Structure formats: C-alpha cells, structure tokens
C-alpha positions in Angstrom: 89.4 118.4 72.9 89.0 115.0 74.4 88.4 115.0 78.1 91.3 114.7 80.6 90.9 112.3 83.5 93.4 111.6 86.3 93.4 108.2 88.2 95.6 106.9 90.9 96.7 103.6 92.5 97.3 103.3 96.2 100.9 104.2 96.2 100.7 108.1 96.6 97.2 109.1 96.9 98.0 112.6 98.6 100.1 113.6 95.6 97.3 112.5 93.3 94.8 114.5 95.2 97.1 117.7 95.0 97.5 117.2 91.2 93.9 116.8 90.7 93.2 120.0 92.7 95.9 121.8 90.7 94.2 120.8 87.4 90.7 121.8 88.9 89.2 118.4 88.3 88.1 115.5 90.5 90.3 112.4 90.8 88.9 109.6 88.5 86.7 107.0 90.2 88.4 103.6 90.3 88.5 100.6 92.7 92.0 99.4 93.3 92.0 96.6 95.9 93.2 93.0 96.4 91.4 89.7 96.5 92.0 87.5 99.6 94.9 85.7 98.2 96.7 88.9 97.3 95.8 89.3 93.6 95.3 92.9 92.4 91.7 93.8 91.7 90.9 96.9 89.6 87.7 98.3 88.2 87.3 101.7 86.5 84.1 103.2 87.8 83.6 105.8 85.1 83.5 106.0 81.4 86.9 106.7 79.9 86.2 106.0 76.1 88.2 108.5 74.0 89.7 110.3 77.1 93.1 111.4 77.6 94.0 109.5 80.8 96.9 109.9 83.3 97.6 107.2 85.9 99.6 108.4 88.9 101.5 105.8 90.7 104.9 105.9 92.6 106.8 102.6 92.4 107.8 103.0 96.0 107.6 100.4 98.9 105.9 98.0 98.5 107.5 98.2 95.1 106.2 95.0 93.5 102.7 95.5 94.7 102.6 99.1 93.4 104.1 98.1 90.2 101.5 95.4 89.7 98.6 97.8 90.6 100.0 100.2 87.7 100.1 97.4 85.3 96.5 96.1 86.0 95.3 99.7 85.8 96.8 100.4 82.5 95.4 97.2 81.1 91.9 98.0 82.5 92.0 101.5 80.9 93.4 100.2 77.6 90.4 97.7 77.4 88.1 100.5 78.3 89.1 102.3 75.1 90.9 105.3 76.6 92.3 107.3 73.7 95.7 108.0 75.3 97.3 106.6 78.5 100.1 108.3 80.2 101.7 106.6 83.2 102.9 109.3 85.7 105.7 107.9 87.9 106.9 110.4 90.5 109.3 107.6 91.4 110.6 104.9 89.1 111.7 101.7 90.8 114.3 99.3 89.5 116.3 102.2 87.9 119.5 101.1 89.6 119.3 97.7 87.8 120.1 99.4 84.4 123.1 97.5 83.2 125.0 94.1 83.3 127.6 95.0 85.8 128.1 91.4 86.7 127.8 88.0 84.8 124.2 86.5 84.6 122.2 89.5 86.0 119.1 91.0 84.5 118.6 94.5 83.2 115.4 94.9 85.3 115.0 98.7 84.5 114.5 97.7 80.8 112.1 94.8 81.8 109.9 97.2 83.9 109.8 99.7 81.0 108.7 96.9 78.6 106.0 95.8 81.1 104.6 99.3 81.4 104.4 99.6 77.5 102.9 96.2 77.0 100.2 96.9 79.8 99.0 99.9 77.7 100.9 103.0 78.5 101.3 105.2 75.4 103.4 107.8 77.2 105.4 108.1 80.4 105.9 111.2 82.6 108.3 110.7 85.4 110.7 112.6 87.7 114.4 112.3 88.3 115.4 109.0 87.0 118.5 107.5 88.5 120.2 108.1 85.1 118.9 110.1 82.2 119.7 107.2 79.7 116.7 105.2 81.2 114.5 107.2 78.8 115.9 105.1 76.0 114.6 101.9 77.6 111.1 102.9 76.6 109.8 102.6 73.1 107.1 105.2 73.7 107.6 109.1 74.5 109.1 109.9 77.9 108.9 113.3 79.6 111.7 113.3 82.1 111.2 116.1 84.6 113.8 117.2 87.2 113.0 118.2 90.8 115.2 121.2 90.4 112.2 123.7 90.2 110.9 122.2 93.6 114.2 122.0 95.3 116.0 125.2 94.1 113.7 127.5 96.1 114.6 126.4 99.6 118.3 126.5 98.6 118.0 129.9 97.2 116.5 131.2 100.3 119.2 129.4 102.2 121.7 131.1 100.1 120.2 134.5 100.5 120.0 134.0 104.2 123.6 133.1 104.7 125.0 136.6 104.8 128.9 136.2 104.9 128.6 132.4 105.3 129.6 130.7 102.0 127.9 127.8 100.3 129.3 124.8 98.4 127.4 122.2 96.3 128.7 118.7 97.0 128.1 115.9 94.6 128.0 112.5 96.3 129.9 110.7 93.5 131.3 111.4 90.0 128.0 110.4 88.4 126.0 113.1 90.1 128.3 115.9 88.9 126.1 116.9 86.2 123.0 117.3 88.5 125.1 119.2 91.1 126.6 121.5 88.5 123.2 122.5 87.3 122.3 123.5 90.9 125.5 125.2 91.5 125.2 127.3 88.4 121.8 128.5 89.4 122.9 129.4 92.8 126.2 130.8 91.6 128.2 128.7 94.2 131.3 126.6 93.8 131.1 122.9 93.4 132.9 120.0 95.1 132.8 116.2 94.7 133.0 113.3 97.0 135.5 110.6 95.9 134.1 107.3 97.2 134.5 103.5 96.7 131.4 101.4 96.9 132.1 98.2 98.8 128.7 96.5 97.9 125.1 96.9 97.3 123.7 99.8 99.6 127.3 100.3 101.0 129.6 103.1 100.4 133.0 104.3 101.8 134.0 107.9 101.4 137.6 108.3 100.3 138.2 111.9 99.6 136.7 115.3 98.9 137.8 117.1 95.8 137.2 120.9 96.1 137.1 123.4 99.0 134.6 123.1 101.7 136.5 124.8 104.5 134.3 127.0 106.5 131.4 126.6 104.2 127.9 125.1 104.4 128.1 122.0 102.2 124.9 121.0 100.5 125.1 117.3 99.4 122.8 116.8 96.4 121.5 113.5 95.2 118.6 111.9 93.3 117.6 109.6 96.2 118.2 108.8 99.8 117.8 104.9 100.2 119.7 103.6 103.2 121.3 106.9 103.8 124.9 105.5 103.8 126.2 107.6 101.1 124.6 110.8 102.5 125.7 110.3 106.1 129.2 109.1 105.2 129.4 112.1 102.9 128.4 114.5 105.8 131.0 113.1 108.0 133.7 113.5 105.3 132.6 117.1 104.7 133.0 118.0 108.4 136.3 116.3 108.7 137.4 118.2 105.6 136.4 121.6 107.4 132.9 122.3 106.4 130.9 124.4 108.9 127.7 122.4 108.5 126.0 120.0 106.1 122.7 119.8 104.5 121.4 117.0 102.2 119.0 117.5 99.3 117.5 114.6 97.3 114.2 114.2 95.2 113.3 110.7 96.3 113.1 109.8 100.0 113.2 106.0 99.8 114.6 105.8 103.3 114.8 102.0 103.7 116.4 99.8 106.2 118.6 101.8 108.7 118.1 105.1 107.0 116.2 107.0 109.7 118.5 105.9 112.4 121.5 106.9 110.3 120.0 110.3 109.6 119.2 110.9 113.2 122.7 110.1 114.3 124.4 111.8 111.3 126.2 115.2 111.2 123.5 116.5 108.9 121.7 119.6 110.1 118.8 119.4 107.7 117.4 117.0 105.0 115.5 118.4 102.1 113.3 116.0 100.1 110.1 116.0 98.0 106.9 113.9 98.4 107.5 111.8 95.2 107.4 109.0 97.8 105.0 109.2 100.6 106.9 109.5 103.9 104.1 108.1 106.0 105.1 109.8 109.2 109.0 109.3 108.6 109.5 113.0 108.9 108.2 112.9 112.5 110.7 110.1 113.4 113.5 112.3 111.9 112.8 115.9 112.7 115.6 117.0 110.3 113.5 116.1 107.3 111.7 119.0 105.4 109.3 117.8 102.6 108.4 119.9 99.5 105.6 118.9 97.1 106.0 118.0 93.5 102.4 118.0 92.7 102.4 121.6 91.1 105.3 120.5 88.8 103.5 117.3 87.8 100.3 119.0 87.5 101.7 121.6 85.1 103.4 119.0 83.0 99.9 117.1 82.8 98.1 120.2 81.8 100.6 120.9 79.0 100.7 117.4 77.6 96.9 117.3 77.5 96.8 120.7 75.7 99.5 119.6 73.3 101.8 122.3 74.4 105.5 122.2 75.0 106.9 121.0 78.3 110.5 121.7 77.6 110.5 124.8 79.8 110.0 122.3 82.8 113.0 120.3 82.0 115.4 122.2 84.2 
C-alpha cells in the first residue's frame, strides 16, 4: 500500500497535530509562509511521489489567505507527483453563497469547489456543509461527515443528567429541521422549530416558535454560529415562550463581528461547539463556550479512505 502523509496549512494546526497523533504518524514537513508582499510561499520538504496525501486546512478567518494557502499546497503536491491528494476541510467557507438569490450575484461556493479541483485535489473530506447539496458542486468524490458523533455525547450526558427535567431540540429555521430531527431521534426527545424572517445578511428576526418548549431545557442546534444573531434571538424567543433554560449547539464556531458580546449578554446557559475552526482564546472571553474535538472523527475517516474501507458508518 502506498504511504499515507498528512500535511497542514496554517489555519488549524492543533487539529492537524491531533489527527496525525490519532493516525500514529508525524505531520508532513512543509514550509507554508508569505513573501514580504503577502504572496503565499509553499515548499514541500519531503518526498511525496506516489503517496496518498491529505491536506488539512479550515477555510476560516482569514478566509482568503487560508484558501490561497490550500490552493498553493495542492498545486505543489500535484507537481511533486503525489498519487492521490485529498483536501480535508473541517470548515468550508463561502458555503452560504450557494445560489443566485438576487440578480447579478455569483455562486461563490461553486467557484471555490472548482478552484480546489483545478489546484489538484482528487478527493474532498469535509464536515457539516451549510447545505448537503454542496457536494454536487464538486466533480470529484466528496466525503461529507457530520458533527453528530462529536456533539451527541455531551447532549446524551445532559439528557441522562436531567432527571425529571425534559429536553426539546429546537431548529433555528426550517432549513435546519432535518439536522435537528436526526439529533432528536437519537436522544428520543421532541422537536420544535423557530419561525424567523431574515431582514438582511447576518441579521435575523425571530417571529414565533412552533412546538412545545414550556418548562423544558431547549437545545438550539445549528451548523454554525457566525455573528450569533440567530442563536441569541432564538434563545430569547425560547425563554419568552416558557423554556426553563437554553443551550446552543453548533459544529462551526465562526464567531465573527459582535458574536462574543452577544453570546455573553444572551440568555444562553451554555454553547457547545467543535474545534473545526480554531477559537484562539475566544472561549476565555466567553466562559459559556465548551469545545469538543473533531480530530478523532476526521482521523478515522482519513484512515478508512487510505485503507480503501467504507466510511458510510461515519455519515450519521
């Protein structure tokens, strides 16, 4: 079997190191830096000819810099004759720009998919895309994992420790119902939905809650927390509707703009997220945040892909 090698850009080195430890190998040697004018400079410092290579890079802030690092690394590995190159994207940026919802706007999610493929990726491994249909934007195989195995355990412990206190899973909008239903089914708790009207980009207004949250611990489940408007407004609506307390759960902690201030001032008791995006001390600014690692999940997927085994059991 051809050797497996794992490389990382600068976006999320801690997760890359965790994954390499899970696989029992050293992180691949590469120089990823910038010239004085800001151009990305990459040099692969070991032989990768004929290797099965995985490049780990979250497309998080600074998004464009991290995207360019990924593209240049993929090109370098392709030109170094790697046999197969898998782009491992714990967080896929531009995913919300996935359709023409206004005249004369781009479909940037498709553009980024084309760039990754053109740069040299022959496969993509990613986690909790904003919408599952984004897999179809790629003309190469995509393994789309969900954060469920990572996030379900703290929720299961919470459910077991509630005693007589009842839980309810709360979807932040109609689009998140499928994801929330999957969690509710595994936890065997009821489902409710927040009916909201979006006023503009990164703005939301909660209108109503469909379902019973009275006297329950409401768990708002989303794929990401960006500016935290949806989550914090949802928490307020849940409390106003009679919820006893509210907990937020999301895979990707983008936490841009006023997010931390909003979360600190919100009615949320706890915020459960993963390290698909490095928090860089944000969890210290907001003590409500609890972080769980996606490295074992991604590491197991990498192991199975390399050994040509099924990864379908991880798609839960």
